[in-house]
Each structure stands twice: as structure tokens, then as C-alpha cells.
N, C-alpha and C positions, 0 to 999 in steps of 0.2 A: 504494500500500500504506500503510495507516494505521499510524503509529508508536504505541508504547505510550502516549506522552503524549496523543495524539489519542484513543486508545481510552478512556483514563481520563476525558478531557474529555467524551466522548460519554456516558459513564455518569453523570457528575455532572450534565450538562444534563438527561438523562432523569429524574433524581431531582428536579430543580427544577421541571420543567414541570407535573407534577400539582398542586402547591400553587398555581401561577399560574392554572391552569384553575379550581381551586376558588374562588379570589378573583374570577375573572370571573363565575362562576355566582352568587356571593353578591351582587356588584354589580348584575347584571342582575335578580335577584329583588327587590332593594331598589328599583331604578328603576321596575319595573313595579308593584310592590305599593303602596309608599308614595306617591311623587309622582304617579303616574298614576291608579291605581285608587282610592285612598283620598282623596287631597287634591284630585284633579281631577274624578273621576267620582262616587264614592259620597257623600262629604261635601266638596263644593267649598269651597275657602277663600273668604272674603268678597271677596278681591281679584279673583277670577275673574268675579264678577258674573253667574253663570248658575246654573240649577237643577241638582239632582242627577240622575244617570243610574245608579241603583243596579243595574238589570238588566245594563247593559253592563259596569259595573265588576266585579260578581260573576261574570259569565260569563267575563271575561278572566282573573280570578284562578283560577277553577276549572279552565279549560282549561290555563292556564299550568302549574299544579302537577300536573295529571294527566299532562301531557307531561314535566314535569321529573322526576317520581319514577322512571319506568322508565329514563330516561337516567342518573340518578345510581346506581340500583341496578345496572344493567348495567356501569357504569364501575367501581363498587366490586368487583363480582365479577371483572371483567377484571383490575383492579389486584391483587386477591388472588391470582388464578391466576398472574399474571406474576411476582409476588414470591415466593410460597410454594409454587407447584406449576408451575414453568416447563417441566417435561418434559425435564430434563437427563438424559442417559445417564450411568451411573456411570463414574468414571475407572478406567483400567486400573491393575493393580498396579504396573507400572513407573513410570507417571506419579505415582502416590501416593508411591512411594519416592523419586523424584527431587524432588518438592515438599518432602518431609520433610528430605532432605539439604540442599536449598537453604535451608530455614528454619533448620536447625541451623548451617549455615555462616554465615548472616547473624548469628545470635545470638553465635556464637563470635568472629567477626572484627570485628563492629560495622559500622555503616553507612558509616563513613569509608573503611574498607579494602575494602569490597565494590565490585567493578567492575560497571559497567553491562553490559547484554547487548550482544553483538556484533551490530551492525545486519545484517551479512551473514548470520549464522546465524539471526537473528530472521526476516528476510525469507524465508530458505530454508525455515524451519519452516512459516511461514504459507502458502507456496506448495505445501507437500507434505502438507497435512492430509488429503487424500482421494486418496492415491496408490494406484495399482494395485500388486498384488503383483509384477508383472513389472518394475517400475521400482525403482531403489534410490536411496538418498540417504545421505550421510555424516551420522552422528549420529542417525539416526532409529531408532525402536524396531523390533525384529524381531517379526513377527507370530507369535503363539503360538496354541496350540490351546484355551486357556482361554476359555470362553464360547461355544464353537461349538455346544454341545448345544441351546441355546435356538433355534438356527437349523435344524439338521438334524432336529429333531423335528417341524417343520412340513413341509407338502407343497411350498410354494413360498417362495422368498426371493430378494431381489436379491443378485447376487453379482458377483465379478470374473471375468475371463476364465478363471481357473484353478479356479473353483467355490467359492472362499472368499467369505464376506461382505465387504462394503466395510470398509476399515480406516482408522482415523484415527491418523496418526502423532503428533499432538499429544496426544490423550487416551489413546493406547496402548490402544485398545479397538476391537472390531468394532462397526460401526454398524448399527443396525436399519434396516429398509426405510424409505426416504424421510427418514432423519435427515440433518442437515446440521451442520457445525461453524460455530458463530457466533464470529467473531473478536472481537467487542465484549466478550463474556463469557468467551471462552476455553473453551467447552464444546460438546459435541455435543448437539443438541436434536432430539427426536423430531418429525418432520414440521414442521420450522421453516418459518414463512411469511416473516417479516421481523422486523427489529429496529426497534421503534417508540419513539422518545423521548417521544411523547405519553402513553404508558401506562407508561413507565418500565422497559421491558425487551423480552424476546423474545416475539413472538406465535407460538404453536405449536399443536399439536393440542389441548392442554388449554385454550386461551384463544381460538382463532380464532372459535368460535361466538359468544362474548361480545363479541368485537371487532366482528363484523358487527352484532350487536344494538345495541351502543353507537353506532356511526357512523350506523346507520339511525334510531335514536331521536333522536340529536343533530341529524340533518338535518331531521326533522319539527319538533323543538323550535325550531330556528333559523328555519325557515320561518315558523312562527307568530309568533315574536318579531319577525321582520322586518316582517310585515304590520301588526302592532299598532303598533310603534314608528314606522313610516313614516307610517301613517294619522294618528295623533294628533300627530306632529311637524308634519305639513303643516297640520292643523287649527289648531293653536295659532299657527303663523306667519301664518295668514290673518286672525287676529283683530287687526286693526290699529286698531280703535276702542276698545281698552281704555284706561282712565284712566292717567295717568302714574304714579300711585301703585302700580299693579299691574305695572309693567314689570319690576321686580326679581324678583317671584314668577314671572312668565311666563318670563323668561329662565332662571331656575333650572330650571324644568320642561323647557324646550327643551334646556338643557345636559345634563340627565339622560337625555333621550330621543334627542337628535340623534346621539349616538355609537352608538346601538343599531342603526339600519339598516345602517350600514357593518360593524359588528362581526358582526351576525347574518348579513348577506349573505356575508361572507367565510367564516365558519365553515360556513354552510349549503352553499356551493359546494364547499368542501373536503371536508366529510363526505359530500356527495352523490357526488362522484367516488370517494371511498374505498368507499362502499357499493356502487356499480355495479361497481367493480373487484373487490371481495371476493366479491360474488355471482357474478361471472363466473368467478372462480377455483373457487368451489364447484360451478358448473354443469359445468365441465370436470374437476372432481376433481383439481386440481393446486394447488400452492402458488405463491406469487409467485416463489420461487427456481426452481422447475421450469418456470415459464412463460417464463423467459429464453431457453431453448432448446427450447421445446415442439415446434416444427415439425421439428427436426433430431435430437432426442435418441433414442438407441438404448439400450433397457434390456436388460441381461443378467440372465437369470433361471435359477435352479436349480430344476428341476421334478422332483419325485419320480417315479422309474420304478416302476410298479405291481409288486406281487409276482408276478403271473402272467406278466409279461414277463421278470422276472429269471430265472425257471426256464428260459425259452427262451434267454435271453442266455447263461447259464453252461453250457447243455447242449452236449455234444460234437456236432460237425457240425450245429449249429443253422443252419437256412436264413435266420433273421432276422438281418440285419446293420444295426445302428443307423447312422444318418448324422450323429450328433451326438457331441460329446465328453461324457464322464461323469466324475463324481467320487463316491467312496464315503466315507461317514463311519461311525465315527470314522476320522480320517485316519491312515494308516500312512506310514512313512518312504518317500517316493518316490525314484526313482532320480535325478531331477533336480529342483532347487528350483522350476523353472517348469513341470513336468509334473504334472498331477493323477493320482491313482490311478485306473486304469481296469480293474483286474483284479478278479476275484472275491475278496472278503474271505475269508481262511482260516477264520475262526471268528467267533462272536459275531453280534449282531444287525446286519443289513445296512440301510444307508440310502444308496441309490444315487440320484443325481440326474443328469438330463440338463441340459446347459448350452445354453440356447437364447437367441436374440436376437430382439427385436422389429424391425419395420421402422422406418425413421426417422419420427419424429412420432407413433408409436403409443404410447398410454398404457395399460399393463396394469391400471391402477386405475380406468379409465373404465368404469362399469357399463353404458354404452350408453343411459342415459336421464338427461336433465338433472335430473329430479325425484329419481331414486335417488341421483345424485351429491350433490345438495343435502341429502338426508336423512342422508347419512353425516356431514355437518357439523352440521346444525340439529336433527336428530331426526325422529321418525316421526309426531308429532302436532302439532296446531296450538299446543297449550300449550308444547310443546318449542321451537317456532319463536319464540314471543312472550315466554316467561318465561326469564330468565337464571338457571336453576337447575341443570338436568342438564348433564352433559358431553356432548360429541359422541359418537355411536356409533363413530366411527373411532378414538377414544381407547381403546376396549376391544380388547385384543390377546389375549383368551383363546382365540380360535379356533385350532385346530391346523392349519387349512388354510394360513393366512398371517397376517402382521401386519396386513394391510388386506384389505378385500373386493376380489375380483378380478373383472374384466370379461370380455367376449367375446374380447379379444386373447389372454388366457391359454388360453381354451378352444380357440381356433384353433391356437395353438402346439402344444398337446397333440395335436390332431387331425392336424396335418401331420407331427408326429414319431412318430405311431403309438402314443402313450401313452394314447389314449382310443378307445373303439369309435366307428365312424361313426354319425352321427345316425340313419340308417335301420336300424341293427342293434338289434333289440329284445332280444337276448340279454343276460342279466344278467352283468355283469363284476364280479369281486371287487374291492372297494375296498381301498385301502391301510389297514392297521390304524391308521395315524397320521392319517388324514383326519378332521378334526373337522367340526363343523357349520359352516354358512356364517355370515357375520357378520350376516345378516338373520334367521336362525332362532334359536329357543330350544329347549332340550331339554324333554321332557315334564315333568321335575321342576320346571322354571322357569315353566311355564305355569300 
């Protein structure tokens, strides 16, 4: 478990790495442009005693900067999203109030009299950030009903065993689907992938697309730089017949280029691995965190019971007996804190959900096609895949069906629970009034 001092150190290091990368790019651009292309190929210095190779020098400069520009732009877009649009979930009211009290206490008593945090309590809070409602902990926030409307107005959401959304005891807030609490920044992040010091923060749904583009463009850029620097370094070292007066100039060029193959090769291998890993995550429609237990994870989902089934459910002497637990929203005071409401709401609008579980290893967000899964991250057109401009389609949560597009696993769960008509049944079944359009479709007004 990382201590607060280690967390602060990680944040400081992540802020220092981007300037270091910028310096490395500037040095590489100088080494390729001035000593190699200009002083050695296009306008060779007299000490080299050889003719100009303008075509080779111009081609290297052109290709180098054509590859450099998309790499830099994608990194700047990634860096901007990580710093100013990281995808943090808002803090709960209790967390905000506690932070204000702590700040006022610190100002009132001063730093000298302020005690440091209790290590036992700190570790306990870190271990309890994604606790189920059936478990308890001393000093943790009590789950409230505030913010539940954004969940039960959708047709499907990830829930706990009692039907409530996942709760973060550190942020004192319900977590949206696939959100995760990042201990480095102390916030819940929407579809968090990982904390990356190379980009200075958290890679999430708002920045994962640009992260893939950056590592892919960097891999191509480093491969080209490796080939060029290795070839001309070897060529210069073979020139053993140069006069003694040219040795200093030759050595200067060798020094400028000799570090490029190792540097380019190292970054090329690193970014190639990151590219393959990130694309694999996109193909399976999972995050790096979700991949840790991808083969054993069991998702608990709250799936809306259609209106036409509710009439059968509440009817007297109904022959239909559901085989699943249910929860009704807005929540009413249950008889037991651990028992969800399963009775007919007395009045008002009904939002009744079945609490269903996937099989181990099933991913409800897998759309059943590697291309469709990648499109949720990269976009639907070639320009979306190549240009670091638009956000990922998965970052759009306007659909009333769910926070993210759902795949065949959810359709199967609905079928097995009797919440959807059989595939061979051609009869029209009334849809839930809250069922929005799918994440891949647009309304006629938007077309």
C-alpha cells in the first residue's frame, strides 16, 4: 500500500517526465536536422571531403517531420485531456464537507499542531474505497440516496448485490459503470485505464484514444529514427581514410548520432509493447484494470423489468414467478438494511430492476466483434482513427439504455430471465419508456 508521501512523489515525477520527453525530442530533431542532414548530406563540410546528397538529406528531413508532427500533436492532446479533462467523478457532499472542515482546522490550529493521518485509518480507507453495501467499516460514509436518479433512469447499470450502484467510501459518491478510484489522485475516474507518469496523470475514457494514437505514432517515429541513425553511424565509422584534420568533425557527428540507435530502439520497443497492449484492451473492450481479473470477474447488473411484465408481476394470483431478486426505485425504507425493496411501489413512477449476474469471465460490454469494440474507443471513420481530434464514442453517456454500449451477454441475460421475447417471437413487445437509442445510432434530428 503506497503511503501519502509515495503518492505525492509519484505525482511530482509524473509532472517532471513530460519536460524531459520534450528535451529528448528537441535533441533528436537537432541531431538529425543539423549535423546529419545539413552538415553531412545537403551541404557537407569541407572536412568530410565528399559530394552533397541533397535528395537523401531532404527526404530524411521531410519524413522525419511528417512523422514527428502527428506524434507531438497526439501527445499535446493527450496531455491536455489528462490535465484539464481527466474524467473525474464529482465528490460527494460528505467528502466536500469533510475537506472543508479539515482545511478550516488546519488554518485554525496551524501546521505545527496538526497531527498527521493515522496510518491504520489511512490504510483502512484505501482498502475500503469500493466496498459492497453488505460490508461495513468504522468511519466510512453511509450510502445515501442522492445521485441515484442518474442510474435508475437508464435501463441497465452495474450494481451491488442489493441493487444499488457501486459506492466509493473515499469520494462518498456512487460510481458510474466501469469507474475506478485512483489512489494517486484520490478521485474516482470514469473508465480509468491506468495511471501513467509519462503523460502526467490518469488515462481514462477521455484520453485513452489519444494515448493509443500517441504510442503508435511514437513507435513509427522511433523506428524511422533508429534506421536512419544506425545506417549513417555505421557509414561514418567505416570511413577510416579521412585526413587527421577531419577526425574532430567526424567524431562530433558520431557522438551526435551514436546515442540515437540505442535511444530510438529503447523507446521504439517500449511504445510498440504499449501499442499492442492498448489495442488488445480495445479489441476486448476492457481496461487495463478490468483485465487483471478478466477471466474470473462476475458482473452484477441491474436490468430494467419491462412495463408489460410489471403488470403481470403485481397482478393477484399471477402465474409468472420471477427467479431473480429485484429492486425498485426511488428507494423506500426497507425492513432490513441488507434487503432491497421487492414489493410493488405504493404510488408514483415505478423503476423496477432485476438483479442479474454474468458468468465468470463474461464481459457485458463486449459487443461481440473486435472491430465494434475498437470503434467504441477510436471512432467510426478512418479520420477518427488517425487524427487526435474527436473523443471516443464510449465517452458519450447520453444514451438512456446504459452508460456504455452493451453486448450479447446482456441480451442473453434478458432472454434467460424472461425480460425479452424469444428471438423467434415476431410479436411486437412494448419497450420501456426509458429505453433510449443505442450508442451506435443517432436520432433522426441528429442525422
